[in-house]
N, C-alpha and C positions, 0 to 999 in steps of 0.2 A: 467108452471114452475115459481116459485117465483123469484122476483128480487134479494132476498138475496142469491140465489144460483148462479145467472148469474153475479152479480156484488157485490164484497165486499164493494165497496164504497157506494152503495145504502143502504145496511143494516146499515152501520156505520153512515151515514148521518142521516138516519131516527132515529137511536138510540139517537144521540146527540140532534136532534130537539125535540124529545119527552121528553128527560131529561130536556131541557130548557123550556118545556111547551109552545111551539110555534106551530102554524099551519103553513102549507106550505106558505100560503099567508103572514103571519106575518114575517116569515123568509125571504121571498123574498123582502119585503119592507125594512127590516133592512139591508140586504146585497146589496141592489141596483140592484136586479135581477128581472126577471119576475117570476110569479107563475108557468108558463109553464116550465121555465128552472129548477126550483127546483123540480117540479114534474118529469121531465125527468131524473134528477139525481137519484131520489128515486125509480123510476121504473126500473133503470138499462139501460135505453135507451141511456143515455149519460154517458160514463165511464171515459173519460179522459179530465176533465175540465182544463181550463187554470190556471196557478199558481195564477194569481190575483183573479180568482173566488174562489179558495180555501182560499186565505187570507181573502177575504170578508166574506165568510161563517164562518171562524174561528172567525173573529171580531164580527159578528152578534150573534154567539152562545156563545161568551165569553169563548172560549176554552183556556186552558193553553198550554204550549209548547209541552208537551207530547201528548195531544190530537190532536194538530195541526200536529205533526209528524205522528201520526197514520192515520189521514185523508189523508195526502200527500202520505203515503206508500200505502194506499188502492187504490189511483188513479194511481199508477204506475203499469206497467205490472208485473205479478207474476214472481218471480225468477225461472229459469229453474230447473226442478227436478234434484237431484243429482243421477247419475247413480249408479246401483248396483256395489258394490265393491269399491266405492269412498273412499279414505283414510281419509276423513274429519270427521268421527265420526258416520255416519249412521249405520255401522254394529253393533254398540252398542245399537241401538234403535230397539225395537220389531216392526215387520211389522204390519201395521194396519190390525186388524181382519175384519173390515168392513169399508165402506166409512164414512167419517165424514159428518153428516147430520144436517142441520139447524144451523150451527155455523159459517157461512162464515163471518158475521160481526165481531163476537168475534175474529175469527182467524186473520182477517185483523188488528184489533186493537192491539191484543197481539203482532203479528209480527212487526207491525209498531212501537210500543213502544220500543221493544228491538233492532230493526234494526237501529233506529235513534240514539241510544246511550244515549238518555235523561234519560231513566229508566234503571237501572242496576240490581235491585232486584224487580221482578214482582211476586206477589203472587196471584194465582187464588184461591179464597175462595168460599165456598158453601157447602151445605149438602152432605152427602154421597150419591153416586149414581147419582150426577148431571152431571157427565162427565168431571170433572176437569182434570183427567189424560189423557183421550182421546184427549181433546183439547190441553193440554200441549205437548203431543207427536206429534200431527199434526203440532203445531207451531215449534217444534224442527226440524222436517223434512223439513219444509219450510225454516227455517233459516239456515240450514246447510251450504249453499254456502256463507253465510255472516260471518261465524265463521271458519276461515281458520285453526285454531289450534284444532278444534274438538268440538263435542257435546257429552256430557256425561250424561247418565241417572243414577241416584242414587235412588234406591228403598228403602225407609226407613220404610216401613210397618213392616218388620221383626225385626227392630232395637228397642230395648226396653229402651235404656238409651241415654240421650242427649250427654253424653261424647263420645259415639261411632259414632256420625254422621260424624266427620272428618275422622276417620279411615275408615269408610265405603266409603266415598268419595274417599279416597286414593286408596282403592281396586278397585273401579270402574274406576279410571284413568289409571289403568294398572296392576292390580293384586298385588298392593303393599299397605301395611298399615304402619302406622307411630308409632314411639315411641318418647319419649322425648318431645321437643317443637313441638307439632303436628301442630299447626297453621302455624308456620314459615316454617315447612318442606312441608306442602301442598302448601303454597304460592310459595315456591321455585319450586315445581313441575309444577305449573301452569305458573309461570313466568309472563311476560308482554304480552303474546300472546292473541289473540282474541279467547276466549273459552266460550262456553255456557254450564252451568251445570243445569240439571233439577233435582230438589229435589222433589220427589214424596211422598206424605203422611207425612207431617211434623207435623201434629197437636199434636201428642203425644210426640214429642221431641222439643217443642218450646223453651226450655231452651238453645238450641244450637244456638239461634238467634244471640247472640253476636259473636260467632265464625264465622257465615256466614258474618256478617257485617265486621269483622276483615279481612276476606279474600278479600272482595270487596275493602277495603281500601288499601290492599297490592298489589292487582293485577288489574291494571288499564284497562286491556283488558277483564276482566271477567264479564260475565252477568249471573244472576241466575234467573231461572224460577221455582217457587215453587208452589206446590199444597197443600192446607191445609184447614181444617174446620175453622181455626182461623188464623188471620194474625200474623206475627212474631213480629210486633211492634218495629221495629228499624227505624232510621231516613232515611236510604237509600231505604226503601221499598215503593212501590206503590201497594196498594191492588186493585185487579180487581175481584169484585164479579161475580160469574157465577150462573145465575138463571136457572130455568127449561126452557125447550123449549117452544116457543110460542104455544098456543093452537088454534084450529080452532075457528074462530069468529062466524061461523054459521055452521049448519050441512049439507049444500048442498055439493054435490060431488066435485064441482070445488074448493070451499073454503077449504074443508078438504084435498084435494090432494095437495094444496099449503102450508098447515100448516107444519112447521118443526116437531112438535111432531108427527103428523100423518105420515109424510114422513118417519120418523125414524121407527115408528111402522110397517108400510107397507113394508119397506125395510127388516126388520128382519123377518117378516112373509114370504116374498118371499124366504128368505134364508132357511126356513124349507121345501121348495118345494111346498107349498100351493099357489094356484092362487086365488087372491081376486079381484072380479069384483066390482069396486067402484061405484055402483049406489047410488041413494039418500038414500035408506033404509040402506044399508051397511055403507055408509058414516056416517049416524047418529049414528050407533053403535060404529064406530071407534072414532068419536068425543067424545062420552060419555066415552069410555075407556080412552082416552087421558086426559079428564077432571078429571076422578076419580083418575088417577095416577099422576095428577098435572104436567104432562109433564116431569117427571123425567126419564132421559134416561135409567138407569138401570132397573127401574120398567117397562118401555115399552118393553125393551128387554126380561125381564123375562116373561112378559105376552105373547109376540109374540112367545116365545119358545113353547108354548102349542097350537099354532094355527095349528100345524100339525094334531091335533085331534079334535079341537073345532073351529067352525066358530066364527066371532066376536060377534054375538048375544049371543051364549052360553058362550063365554069368559066374556062378560059383566055381565051376570047373575051370574056367579061364583065370579066375582070380587065384585059385590054388596054384596054378602054374607060375603066375607072377610072384606070389608071395613065397613060393618054395625055393626060389633062387637065392644065392648067397648075398648077404648084406653086410655093411660095415658094422662090426660088433661094438664100436665105440660110440655110435649114435644112440640117442634115446630110442626106446622101443617105438614110440609114436612117430618119430621122424622116419624110422625105418619103414613103418607101415605106410606112411604117406608117400615115401619114395617108391615103395612097391606098387602102390595104387597108380602113381603117375607113370612108372615104368610100364605097367600093364596098359594104361590108356595110350601111352606113346606107341607101344607095340601094335596096337590096333590101327594105327594111322598108316597111310600109304607112305612110300619113301619121300615123295614130294611134300606131303604134309609134315613129316618129321623134320625135313630140312628147313621148311619155312618156320615151323614152331621155334626151333632153336635160334634162327636168325632174328625173329621178332623180339627176342629177349634184349636186343641192343637198345630198344626204345625205352626212354624214361617217360612214362605216361602213355598217352594215346598215340595213334598213328593213322594215316590215311592209306587208301589203296595204292596211291603212287609211291608212298614211303615203303610199303611192303614190297612193291615191285622193285624198288631201288635196292633194298638189302638182299633181294633174291637174285641180284645180278641182271635185272632187266627182264626177267621171265614173266610171263603172264601167270598171276597167282590167284585169279578169281576162284577157280575150282578148289584149290588147296585151302584158301582162306575160308571158303564156305564150309569145307569139311571140318576145319578147326572150330568154327562157330558152332556147328552142329554137335560136336563132341564136347561142348562146354569148356573148351580150352581157351577160346578167344571170346571176349564179350563185345557186343555191339554198343557203342556209346550213343547217347542222344545228342546229335549234332546236325547242323544243316546239310553236311555232306557225309558220305559213308566214312565212318571213323570207328576205330576199334581199340581195344586194349587187352593186355593179359592180366588176369588176376595175379596178384603179387606172388603167392606161393607157386603158381604155375610159371611165372616169369623167372623166379629164382631157379626152379628146376630146369627150365629151358636154358638159362644162362650157364648152368653147370654142363649141360649137354653141348652148348656152344664152345665152352672152354675146352672140353675134351675132344672136340671135332678137329681142332687145329686150324679152324678158319675164323677165329674170333677177331684177329687183327684185320682180316680182309673185310669182314662184315661191318666192323666198327668204322673202317675207312669208307665203306659205301654209305653208311648212315651220315657220316660227317660231310661227305660230298653232297648228299641230298640237302643237308642244312645250308651248306654254302650256296647251292643253287637257289634255295628258297630265299636266302638273304639277298642275293643278286637281283632276283625278281622283285623283292620287296622294296629295294632302293627307289625305283621309279614308282611303284604302286603306292607307296606311302606318301608321295608328294602330290597326288592328284585326287580325282573324284572317288576313287576306290579306296580311300584311306581307311574308312571304317572297317571294310571287309578285310583289308590287310592287317589291321591291328588285331581283329578277332582271330585271324588265321595264325598270327604269330603268338597270340596269347594261348591258343590251344596247343601250340607246339613249344610252349615255354620250357618245359622239361627237356625236350630234345635240343633246343637251342643251348641251354645250360650244359647239357651233357657234351655236346659238340665243342663248346668253348673249353670245357674241362679237359677234353682229350687234346685239343689243339695247344692249350697252355702247357699241359704236361709234356707234350712232345716237342715243345719249343718251336712250334710253327707260327711264329709271330705274324708273318705276312698274311696267313689265312685268318688269324684273329682280326687283323686290321680290316680285311675285306668283309668279314662277317659283321664287324662293328659298323663299318660304313653303311651297310645295307639296313641295319636294324636299330641304330641309335635312337631314332625318333620313337620307336616302340618302347624302348627302355625308359625314355623320358616321359612320354605322355600317358602311359598306362601305370605310372607310379613305381617303376622298377629301377629307379636311379641308383640306389645303393648297390644292387647286384651288378648292374652294368658297369659302374665305376670299379667295383671289385675285380671284375675280369680284366678291364683295361689296365689297371694299375699293377696287376700281376704279370703283365706282358712286357718284357723289356724291348725298348725301341732300338737299342744299339744293334747296328749291323743291318737294319732294314734298308731296302731300297728307298730312295726319297719319296716316291709316290705312296708306298705303303706306310712310311713314317708319317706322311701327311694325313692319310686316312685314320691312323690310330690317334694322332693328336687331335684331329678334328672331332672324332667321337668323344674324346676326353673333354674337349672344350665345350661341346654341346651339352654333355651330361653335367658338367660343372655349372653351366648356365642354368640348366633346369634346377639344380640343387641350390641356387642362389649364391654360389661362390663366384662373385663377379671378378675379383682379381685373378682367381684361378682360371676363369674363362678366358680372360685376356692373355694370360701367359701361355696356355695350351694353344690358343688360337694363333698366337704369334709363331709358335713352333710349327704349327701346321702350315701357316702361310710361307715360312721360309723353306720348308721341305717341298711344298708344292711348286714354289718358284724354281727350286733346283731341279725338280723333275719336269718342268715345263708343263705342269698340269693346271691350266687356267681355270678349269671348272672347280677343282679342289681349292685353289687359292681364293676364288670368289667367295666360296662358302666360309673359308677361314677368316676372311676379312669382314664378312658380315658379323662373325662372332666377336672379333676384336673391336670393330666399330661400335657394336651394340654395347659391349662392356664399357668402352670409353665414354659413351653417352651417360651410362648410369654412374660412372665415376666422376663425371663432370669435366672430363678432358676433351673438350669439344673440338679443338683444332685437330687433334689426333683422330677423333671420330670422323670428322669431315673428310680427312685425307683417306682413311681406310674405306669409308663407304663410297667415296667417289671412284676409287679403283675397283671396288667390288662391283659396282654398277657397270663399269666399262668391261670388265672381264665377263660378267654375267651376260651382257649383250653379245659379246664376241663368241661365247661358248654355248649360247642358247639355254642358259640356266634360269628358267622362269621362276623356280622356287627362290633361288638366291636373289634374283632381282626384286621380287615382291617383298622379301624380308629386308633387303637393303633400303628400299624406298620407305618402308615402315620405320626403320631405325632412323632414317634421315628426317622423317616427320617428328620423331621424338627429339632428335637433336635440335630442330628449329623451335620446338616448344620450350626446351631447356634454355635456349638462347633468348627467349622472349618474343620470338617472331610468330605470333599466333596465326596471322594470315598466311604466312608461308607454310607453317606446319599444317594448317587446314588443307591447303591445296595439295601438299605432298601426300597427306594421308588419304585424300580423295583419290589420288592416282594409285596409291597402294591398294585401296579397296577395289578399284577396277581390276588391277592385276590379280588380286586374290580371288575375285569372283570368276575371272577367266580361268585361273588355275584350278578352281573348284576344290581346293584343299580346306576342309573344315578347320583344321588347326591354324592355318595361315590366316583365314578370314576372321576367326575368333580373335587372333592376336591383333589384327588391324582394328577390329571393332572395339576392343578394350581400350586401345590408345585413343581412338576417336571419341569414345565415351568420356575418357578423362579430359580431353580437350573441351568437349561440350560442357562438362561440369565446371571447368575453369571459366568458361565464357558465360556461365549462368543459364545455359539452355538445358534445363533439367529434363524436359520431355525428350530431346534428342539423345541425351546421355542414357536415359532409361531405355529407349528403343534399341540402342546399340548394345547395351549390356544384356538386355533380354535376348537379343538374337545370339549374342556370344554364349549365353547360358544354354540356349537351344542347341547350338552346335556342339558344345561340350557334352551335353546329354546324348546327342546323336551318335557320337563316336566314343563316348565314355572316356574322356580325357580329364585329367586333374590339373595340368600345368596352367592352361588359360583360365580355368575356373577359379583358381586361387586369386587371380586379378579381378575377375568378374564379381565375386561375392561381396567384397568390401564396398565396391561401387554401388551395387544394388542396396546394400545395407544403408549407405549414406543417404540415398534417395528416399528409402523407406522412412528414415528418421526425419528428414525434412518434411515429409508428407503426413506426419503425425502418427506413424506406426512404429512406436519404439519397441514393442515386443517382437514384431517381425524383424526389425532392424537388428536386435540382439541375436536372434536365431541365425540370421544371415552372416553376421560378424563371426559367430561361433562356428558356423559351417566353413567359413573362409579360413579360420584359424586351424580347424581340424584338417582341412584339405592341405594347407601349407605344411603342417607338421608331418602328416602322414606321407605326403608326396615329396617332402624335403624341398619345397619351393619357397623361395623368399620373394615377397612382393618388393621389388627393388626400384621401380620407376618412381622418382621422388614425388611427383604430384599425388600419386596414389597413396604412398606412405603417409604423406602429410594429411591427406583427407581422412584416412582412417584414424590417425592419431588425434585429430581434432574432434571427430564426431563420436567415437566410441565412448569417451568419458561422459559426454552429454547424454547418451542413451542410458548409461548406467545410473546417472543421477536422476533422470526422469523416472525410471522404473523403480528405483530403490533396490537395495541389495538382494532381498529374497526373491522378488519377481525377476530381477535380472538373472539370478542364478538358475532359476527354473527354465527361463528362455534359453540361456546359454547351454544348459545340459541338453535340451531338446534339439537345439541347432546343431550340436556336434554329431547327431545321429542322422542328419540329412544326407541323402545320396545325390549324386549329380543329376539323376533323372527327376528328383523332386524340385529342383531349383526353378525351371521355367514356369511352372504353375505359380510359384511364389512371386516371380517377377511380374507376371500378369496381374497378380493380386495387388501389387503396388500401384499399377496403373488404373485399377478399378474396373478392368475389362475382363471378361471371361477368356480363358485360354482357348486358342483356336483348336478346332478338331475335337 
């Protein structure tokens, strides 16, 4: 067993010594140590040197503060593993598919740099397939105990524009995305806590580097670990190149067995179920394979995947054929080696598997079996997909239904194959059609009892939704954008993706659209502006939608548009206009069978009566809205009604009724993971907690409401709710005092939607059910 596996310090010290071009004896003389002592450290026989020894070594090697911190961290005992279910962020990291092999020294250096706090932006750079992501995730798992406020993974491979990096980070932090001053809102979400963010695959969105630097400046407890083929080039960054795994220095069995590259290859071979006896003859073949593949981890894994059928000698012969063909001389050597490996793996596939692999490159992120079938032109792809999974070219995701993805280097390779095939436009068209069909089905699914499942489905396909919108916008297919938006606007709104949804709509010109499509596009714009708290914008876009729908004779679309304009008019205090619009909306909803529009129109009319001072009328109208919402079985609709009923009960002095309704609204928000209604629920719960002598809990709930509103770009606009929060929050701050209030506020900003129901039950003094 090699020293780098038994002692992180050994590998790191050797790496620093080689970098300084010193022999062990020369280092010993400079550090005032014996050659035997240096040798013992590098062999892993001595793992815990005295601090003065480390200082002497650092001086002799000319190490900077960050390298000294890494060396000291490698000499400390490893932090204990975080147990399963620990709340500090590990659930957001994928479980390792295989052990980390041959990277102990790099792991020690990376964790040491970030643990010491000297480096706050560390970018792992290197060619595709070198193992940057694997190392970053291993470091994140090791560092989890050091970052009490969480470790968050942000997968940027599906993101196509630098402007979407911060919204993607927001979604990873808790299902929320931002609008408006994005950087400030993300910084507010992170606060001053100790948090590690892993940005994976940054190379295609490097223009987001100033945003990352800005976050680091605003959040003193934030550390960022990035993986990229190129550095971000900002002042806060420390680049950490990751090279291929070290190769066997000689072909004998002992040396090959100790080589990191060979260890990785043999580990993956064993995973296929094949036993390899490493005598000198076999070891020579393994050493040659490692050299041919330049020690690239992904290349070694792809080669090992075929060891189930081929011994190392046969693998080597096949590899020689692939590597011997002509390659582009202007590519770096490692990229040519990677391409050769993938070419070879591709050549071992059947014709059907090859066709499917290149077509799957059109997906941004994961895909389901039906999606794969769609891009294949409707053919049954089960056998081909199974073959790609077996060859380690397609990865099975952890999802309720069968779902897959391509590793990013493989996806890029497959995309090049797709471009060369001449069918890229056809396949992209099939993928876009599949997304349009998904959106059409989602339109009705999002309005009923299956709302939660549909929101989850669309969230899993978020990358593909965005990719389809990008293609449609670029192609000027505004009518299809309108249809896609019509089916999915509720997803963009309630899962905190308002900023991105508005971005796609505002980039789509409405000029020249048929009236029905113009109504669809304007309706989506109105709804997302409503979610963002832009009440005047809601009304203006809703009016555009209503006019276009009337011109098209589309009563169902006009009913929804008038719900938007009527609701906005209520919030603006223009009650006569609101009454007119809502009356027509109810008439059209009844005529066209729009249960969703009817439930929300009745809810808005209840709000109208409350604003007009008719508490009895408002109470009756909201009771009718509740019955409609429960019949509809839409969690979002019911939570909306319950929030308004709770506000009414609070105005009437019925605190128990208000608490019961806000508690149920919180449970519904947690059930389907929505933030829009929760932004209204949290301040109400906080006010009740304050009245019941729970100021610390009230402060936490107010903070959670503030964080939710900022992150999801929701403004609590219903006047009674705004006035209640404005009155009670200062009282809570005065009761607690500045220091205690600050601690409670910071804790509250970290609350998740699923945490709120238990706190609501805590207010009532009753245990949470179930």
